Steps between C-alpha positions, in 0.01 A plus 500: 500500500512867409240775537397718209300825527146519369225762527357621832829426675479120466833317505451174312682188619634347180659160450723333245332159462778363281502336160658562161366686201287808438334668799164392635332714766262319736210667685332311785132487597347726765576386853810302406865590432776446247627183665192296404610532137835336575397148389358640175817703442712188557309320225553793262869554575637314198329751271461821701684710757217553748442801724223550756397767748270552796224741400422792731334380818657154465807307608814695583401809301501819706162670456434841658165547676211674330484289182168504314571156344376610158592228252678748274772516768576130451573573134727778628689231690546289186642795309719601794661155517565496127665841519692425818643178360554640152301216340420538130314269260377304801221247523270518802298248697217618721260311725159640599559858619855471368358414159288816507812698593719381213216543250435856615871582490516387138177684412638824644830459312444274197813315399631469854481121486591244240211279613274444801375180662221560752311255720149624581575873496243694701351729235122514488322581170196616700424553868174312558296461816610137517867601476461764771338246730770239441777752559326626813528148642871500419556847647318417822643150531855628462454728799443189713821334380735383771803730505729345765643160584734373768750374241549437130450131564160568654405723207605238245307223674193723527497593131586150378200352681217701343399696193575718325877473554504123545502472120835679469810304402689429826802702387276796421327480836836493679609804302180683595553428868859624466446820300140580590564528874736705714625425848313710754689768689439316824664187352201293601368397161442614143259745338371540144700756305191582294250569781138391449382861493743583219414193295129572548544863388683383186213265411253781555692727264502229235138575417599859416789408271439592135785295356267294281423808289872533416551141379472609133817705558706194597736462206676172571378138478316393815405157627212512749464176694232368732471210739223260405406460869507873571199675648675839525494598132236363266591370156289777344721762663814343352330482160414871521858588594641300209251658259603848615872434452643559152723192530329295770461127531342284768624194686326275752651272764220254589656371822588837652308769688553874535832433674615302194862622472546426871320165479670367189811705421640226272209479252463877496871539426478239224222697332695827524809335350301336220366838393826690521 
């Protein structure tokens, strides 16, 4: 792991995920960390050299206080990692908020990426009353999320027993428990590295993000995928995103939900490789 500087003083924890071939940068979903993309990276390693990073407010990244959590800063992180690693002609994968980040990075600097593959990027074509209400439930519910556990074993057993994380591939869930939590200073348990109040603030800011309006500036080919069981992003939203992209195409994974790349890393990887 190495740390790379981004805007607002963030120091991004960045990881070489291995593999052989051209570079592929991986951006995780809000609330998670780079490690959860390890199983996906392993399935892509015969074709790509994969890199991942912890976005500001997540994982082992050092994030100074006073962040406003504007979603433009997550695109800053994408561009900072590319520059810090010296990656050129890279492909990018982004999940949920990470998908929004890689799309906005490309829109701000067309030609940055060779291609993008995004799973349910959070980019809203319109902010409706229904959307505001659904996101309010997410914002408020996140604040009630349990932040501490006595051990990683206890955390794993807790998440594996109930939704929404029970649907994750076991290797992904283990990675989340490893990279998403830090030992407490008192050495009496573990605590979320992305605190509930930070995750909630990020979701709140998502309604203010204007990244959808910049999709026509995305120059490279983009695959936008959705889980057929997902209730987080409606099919109509994906269709609107694809229509706004100059070189967009849609894909659906009937057996997966919003956490698709963490539920079924193998089928997602197979689709990415088939389109390369």
